[in-house]
N, C-alpha and C positions, 0 to 999 in steps of 0.2 A: 504493500500500500504506500503510495506516495505521500510526502509530507503535507501537501496542500489538501489532499483528501482527508488526512487525519485531522487537520486543523478544522475543516468544515464540520466534522462530526464531534467536536469537543463539547458541544452543548449537552451531550448525554450526562445525566446527573447520577451516575452510579455512586460517585463519592463527591459530596459537596465541596470538601476541601480541595480536591484535585481540580475540579472544574473552575472553582473560583480563583485558584492560583493561576490558571492558564489565561484567564480573561485579561490579565494585566501584563502577561509576559511578552517579550519581543518575538517577532516572527522566528520560526525555527531556523531559517536560513542565516540569521545573524549569529548562530552558534556553531556553524559548520566548520570543521577542521579543513575539509576539502571543499572549496566553493563549487556549487553546482553539481556535486555528486549526490544523487538521490536514489541510485539503484539499490542501496543497502538499507533504506529506511524501513524500520520495523516498529510496530506498536506493541508494547508489553504491558499487561494489566498489573495493577497494584497487587503486591504480594508474591509475584513471580520473580524468579531470578533471571537476570540478563545472562549471567554465567555463574558457575558454582566453583567452589574450591576444588582444585585439581584440573580445571579446564585447561586443555592443551590445544584448542583450536587455533587456526592461523588467521586471526582477525582481531581488530581492536574495536571499541565501542565509543562512539562520539554521542554524548547525551545532548539531545536537542530540546527536549521539553520534559518537565516533571522532576521529581526528587528520587534519588537513589541512595541506599545505605551500603557502604562498603564494609564488609564484616569478615571476621575470622572466628573459628570455633575451637574450643578446648576439647580435650578428650572426653570430658564428662558432659559435653553438650552445651556448656555455657558459651554465650556469644559475646564477643567484643566488637562493637561498631567502631571502626577506626577513622571513618570519615563520612560526611554526608556530601554527596555530589549534586551540584546544581547544573542547569543548562550551560553548555560550553565545555564541560569536563570531558576528558578522554580517559577511558577505563579499559582495563584488560591488557595493558602493556606489560609483557613478561620480561624477566631479567635476561633470558636467553631463549633461543629457539626450542630447546629441549626441556626447559624448566616449566612445570605446570604452574597455574595460578595458585598463589598461597592465600588469596582472599576471594570472597564471592561478592556479587553485586545484586541486591534485591530492590525491586521497584517499590517505593513507598506510596507513590501515586501512579496512575496510569502514565506511562512515559512514551516518548518517541525517541528512538535511538537510531543512529546511522551505523550499521555494521560494515566495517571497512576491512576486506580481506588484505592480508599482508602484500600480495602481489600488486593490488590496486594502490595501496599506500606507497609502495616503492616506485611504481610507475609515475604516479602524480607528483611525488617528491622530486623525482629527477627533472620533470618538466617545470615544476614550480618549487624552487628551494625554500621559499618562505614557509611552506607547509612544515618542513623539518624544524624551522625556527619556532613555529607555533606549537608544535608537539613538545619541543624541549622546554618552552616556557610553561606549558601546561603541567609537565612533570615536575618542574621546579616549584610551581605554585602548590601542587599536591604535597611535595616534600616539605615545604615550609609549614603547611597546615598540620602535617603529621608530626613534625618536631614540636609544634605548639601544643598539640593534643597530648603528646608524651609528657611534656613539661607539666601540663595541667593535671594529669592523673598522678604523676610522680610527686608533685610538690604542692599543689593547691589544695585547700580545704574543700569539703563537700559543697559548701556555700559558694566558694569561688569557682569551682568547676561548673556548676549549673549556671551561674551568672555569666561566666565566660562563654559557655556554649550558646546560650540564648542570644547574647550580644553578637557573637560571631555570625550565627545563622541569620539574625535579623539584618545585620549590616550587609552581608553577602547577598541576601535575597533582595533587599531594597536597591542594591546597586545594579540589579538586572535591568532597571529602566531609569536612566538619568533624569533628574528633576522631580521624581516622586518623593514626597515628604510625609507620607502617612506614618504614624507611630503604631500601626496595628497591621498584623499580617496573619494569614493562614499558615500555621506551622503543622505539617502533616505527620506529627510524631505523637507517640503515646509516652506516658511516664516511664513505662518499661524500656522503651527505646532510648529515652534520655539516660536512663540508668545504664543501659548497655554501652552507651557512648562515654559515660563519665566514670564507669567502674563502681556504681552505687546501686543499692537495692531500691526497689520500687518505694518502700516505706521511707527510705532516706530522701529520695527525690521529692516525694510528696511533702515531707516535712520542710524541706528547703523552699519549695515553691509556695507553700502556705506562708512561710515567714516573709518571703519577698513580697507577697501580696499584702500581708498585714502592714508591712512597712511602707506600702505605697510606691514600690519600685517597679514591679511588673505584675501582670495578671495573665495566667495561662489556663484557659478553660475551654473544653471541647475543641482542642486542637487550634485554638485561636490565641495568638500572643499579642498582648498590648503592652507597649513600653510606657509606663506612667511617668517615671523620673529617669531620663537617659543619663544624666550626670551621676546619679547615685548608682546606676547599673554599671557604668564604666568604672566607678570607684570600687564597687564590690568585686567586679571581675578582675581588677588590677591589670587592665589592658594598657599597653603603651600606645599613645596616639598614632605612632608611625605604623604599628601593626594594624590598627583599625583602618587606617588609610589604605593599606595593602588589600584589606578585605573588600574595599570599595571598587576594586577593579571589576569592570563589567564582565570581562572574559579572561581566562587564564593567560591568553596570549596577547591581551590588550596592551 
């Protein structure tokens, strides 16, 4: 299914959070790694994996629309979400041709993704070297986020971790359309998923969110996040202004 066909059908209300998030998103073409390449466009329903741990297919995934959780699993089945991907992200890049994927990617909302086979990527990169630069910048962007998340889990308190994640996602999401100044957004996460991303239990996440609400800092209810006091949120999260500015990049290769 082509991207324009997918866009026309996005009025379907299977998930209110997914459809509402798309109404303000930029056209999918704005997030393409390879301009005008649409042969690999696919629609993936919420809850399904784009690819799983151990994936060894010869393709990468360029997220065009929707939210995706990048995760790994422990032997006992516990899940750690290592990153939340937004439109423009490039997923599934492996460390070598023979190495299987060490993480999986699950759609949190209905998503549109461009599946780019390795031969196609190689061919287009030779014709347009800027594609390689975009890919390198995307990987560097992901690496910076991963380092920041590692620091958060390793050194920040539970309160700081949750505040930091909410601020990061809010800032990255709002940066998808320059000029938008709303302090409220659809955040398609559950408290369990926030816990999987911060290394906290559901009970602990709930306690932190309740405290932040009572203090008049943020409100997270029915997957809708409202920033009540941005300055206090930044203070609680302990975010360096330069890092926050980096999150405001509309695309990883921008």
